[in-house]
BAROTI-182975 format. One line per 8 residues: number of its first residue (from 1); their letters; for each residue y, z, x of N, C-alpha, C. Coordinates in steps of 0.1 Angstrom, whole numbers. Layout:
<nodes>
NUM = a = Y,Z,X,Y,Z,X,Y,Z,X  ...
</nodes>
This chain:
<nodes>
1 = maelaalv = -148,-305,63,-138,-298,56,-138,-302,41  -141,-314,38,-142,-318,24,-152,-311,16  -164,-308,23,-174,-301,16,-170,-287,13  -164,-280,22,-159,-266,20,-148,-267,9  -139,-276,9,-128,-277,-1,-135,-279,-15  -145,-287,-16,-151,-290,-29,-158,-277,-34  -164,-270,-25,-171,-257,-29,-160,-247,-34  -149,-246,-26,-139,-236,-30,-133,-240,-44
9 = qektggnp = -131,-253,-46,-126,-258,-59,-136,-255,-70  -149,-257,-67,-159,-255,-77,-160,-240,-81  -158,-231,-71,-160,-217,-74,-147,-210,-79  -135,-216,-77,-123,-210,-81,-115,-217,-92  -119,-230,-94,-112,-238,-104,-98,-241,-99  -96,-240,-86,-83,-243,-81,-72,-232,-83  -76,-221,-89,-66,-210,-91,-62,-205,-77  -50,-205,-73,-46,-200,-60,-50,-186,-57
17 = fftiqflq = -48,-177,-66,-51,-163,-64,-66,-162,-61  -75,-168,-70,-89,-167,-68,-94,-174,-55  -87,-185,-52,-90,-192,-39,-88,-183,-27  -77,-175,-27,-74,-166,-16,-85,-155,-16  -88,-150,-28,-99,-139,-29,-112,-144,-24  -116,-156,-28,-129,-162,-24,-129,-164,-9  -118,-170,-3,-118,-172,12,-118,-159,19  -111,-149,14,-112,-136,20,-126,-130,20
25 = tlanegll = -133,-132,9,-147,-127,8,-155,-134,18  -154,-147,19,-162,-154,29,-159,-149,44  -146,-147,47,-142,-142,60,-148,-128,62  -147,-119,52,-152,-106,54,-167,-105,56  -174,-115,51,-188,-115,52,-193,-124,64  -183,-129,72,-186,-136,84,-191,-151,81  -189,-155,69,-193,-169,65,-181,-179,68  -170,-174,71,-158,-183,75,-152,-175,86
33 = kfdplara = -151,-182,98,-146,-175,110,-137,-185,118  -127,-179,124,-119,-187,134,-125,-185,147  -128,-197,154,-133,-197,167,-122,-200,177  -117,-189,184,-105,-191,192,-107,-201,204  -120,-202,209,-122,-211,220,-121,-226,215  -126,-229,203,-125,-242,198,-112,-244,190  -105,-233,188,-92,-234,180,-94,-240,167  -105,-236,160,-108,-242,147,-116,-232,139
41 = wkwdveri = -116,-234,126,-123,-226,117,-138,-231,116  -147,-222,115,-161,-225,114,-167,-220,102  -177,-227,95,-184,-223,83,-196,-231,82  -205,-226,74,-218,-233,71,-219,-233,56  -216,-244,50,-216,-245,35,-230,-241,29  -240,-245,36,-254,-242,31,-256,-227,30  -251,-220,41,-252,-205,41,-244,-199,30  -232,-205,27,-223,-200,17,-230,-202,3
49 = rakgytdn = -236,-214,1,-243,-217,-11,-255,-208,-13  -262,-205,-2,-274,-197,-3,-270,-182,-7  -258,-178,-4,-254,-165,-7,-253,-163,-23  -252,-174,-30,-253,-174,-44,-240,-168,-51  -229,-171,-45,-216,-166,-52,-215,-172,-66  -211,-164,-75,-210,-169,-89,-198,-178,-90  -198,-186,-100,-187,-195,-104,-177,-186,-112  -181,-175,-116,-172,-166,-124,-164,-157,-115
57 = vgilmlgk = -151,-161,-113,-143,-153,-104,-141,-139,-109  -142,-136,-122,-141,-123,-127,-152,-114,-121  -164,-119,-119,-175,-111,-113,-172,-109,-98  -166,-119,-92,-162,-118,-78,-152,-106,-77  -142,-106,-86,-131,-96,-85,-137,-82,-89  -146,-82,-98,-153,-69,-101,-160,-63,-89  -167,-72,-82,-174,-68,-69,-164,-63,-59  -152,-69,-58,-142,-64,-49,-137,-50,-53
65 = lrqlpsda = -135,-49,-66,-130,-36,-71,-141,-25,-69  -153,-28,-71,-164,-18,-69,-165,-13,-54  -160,-22,-45,-161,-18,-31,-150,-9,-27  -140,-7,-35,-128,2,-32,-133,17,-33  -126,25,-25,-129,40,-26,-126,45,-40  -132,56,-44,-131,61,-57,-116,64,-61  -108,69,-52,-94,71,-55,-87,59,-59  -90,48,-51,-84,35,-54,-88,30,-67
73 = rsavgfla = -101,30,-70,-106,26,-83,-99,33,-95  -98,46,-93,-92,54,-103,-77,50,-105  -70,49,-94,-55,45,-95,-54,31,-101  -62,22,-97,-62,8,-103,-65,9,-118  -74,17,-122,-78,19,-136,-66,24,-144  -59,34,-139,-47,38,-146,-37,27,-147  -35,20,-136,-25,9,-135,-29,-2,-146  -42,-5,-147,-46,-15,-156,-43,-10,-171
81 = clghraet = -45,2,-173,-42,8,-187,-27,7,-190  -19,7,-180,-4,7,-182,1,-7,-183  -7,-17,-180,-2,-31,-181,-3,-38,-167  4,-49,-166,3,-56,-153,13,-51,-143  22,-42,-146,30,-36,-136,35,-23,-141  38,-14,-132,42,-1,-135,50,5,-124  60,13,-127,68,20,-117,59,31,-110  60,33,-98,52,42,-91,53,56,-97
89 = aflaaasg = 65,60,-101,67,73,-107,60,74,-120  60,64,-128,53,64,-141,38,64,-138  33,57,-129,18,57,-125,14,71,-120  23,77,-112,20,91,-107,19,100,-119  29,99,-128,29,109,-140,16,106,-148  13,94,-151,1,91,-159,-12,95,-153  -13,94,-140,-25,97,-133,-26,112,-129  -15,119,-129,-15,133,-124,-14,133,-109
97 = msrervhd = -12,122,-102,-11,122,-87,3,122,-83  5,127,-71,19,126,-65,22,111,-62  34,108,-60,38,94,-56,31,90,-43  31,99,-33,25,97,-20,10,94,-22  3,102,-30,-11,100,-33,-14,87,-39  -5,83,-49,-7,70,-55,-6,59,-45  4,59,-36,5,49,-25,-7,49,-16  -12,61,-13,-24,62,-4,-36,57,-11
105 = alapalre = -37,60,-24,-49,56,-32,-49,41,-34  -38,35,-35,-37,20,-38,-37,12,-25  -36,18,-14,-35,11,-1,-47,1,1  -59,6,-1,-70,-4,1,-70,-16,-9  -65,-14,-21,-64,-25,-30,-53,-34,-26  -42,-29,-21,-31,-37,-16,-36,-45,-4  -44,-39,5,-49,-47,17,-58,-58,13  -65,-56,2,-75,-66,-3,-67,-77,-11
113 = gllftrrk = -54,-75,-13,-47,-85,-21,-49,-84,-36  -55,-73,-40,-57,-71,-55,-44,-67,-62  -35,-61,-54,-23,-56,-59,-11,-61,-50  1,-59,-55,12,-62,-47,23,-52,-51  32,-49,-42,43,-40,-45,56,-49,-44  66,-44,-52,79,-51,-52,89,-40,-52  98,-41,-43,109,-31,-41,121,-35,-50  126,-25,-57,138,-27,-65,150,-24,-56
121 = rtnsstta = 161,-28,-61,174,-25,-53,176,-10,-51  170,-2,-60,172,13,-59,163,19,-49  155,11,-42,146,15,-32,134,23,-38  133,23,-51,121,29,-57,110,18,-57  98,21,-56,88,11,-55,81,9,-68  79,-4,-72,72,-8,-83,59,-14,-79  48,-8,-84,35,-14,-80,30,-22,-92  26,-34,-89,22,-43,-100,7,-48,-97
129 = wrkqrtp = 0,-48,-107,-14,-53,-106,-15,-67,-110  -21,-75,-101,-22,-90,-104,-32,-91,-115  -28,-95,-126,-36,-97,-138,-37,-112,-140  -48,-118,-135,-50,-133,-136,-60,-136,-146  -58,-148,-152,-68,-153,-161,-79,-160,-153  -91,-159,-158,-101,-167,-151,-101,-181,-156  -103,-191,-147,-102,-205,-151,-113,-209,-161
</nodes>
């Protein structure tokens, strides 16, 4: 466990957001798996190192963004231009999409943890882009 923890620290600088993204990437690529029979997580640090993940988490995030469908990339691009958060209605107006299409387009980025939504008391949805600094 200590070797994996050291590798995660090395690659993410201890930034919680990037740590989550890095671990999700490992899991998505089958390099970090839960073994239900052993009731334990399994990994091979040498295989992870051989994969050549960069120490630059910005490049890791760019790779995740490139894997999104084109609608999602477009909606995230509009959101990035508007700042680190925007009302769904404002994002819809800026992008020319309906509110429903904005939600559908951003769903993959939300699932990947690249975005989050926050509900206001008025029940209108605010979609915010996580804008993190690289360590």
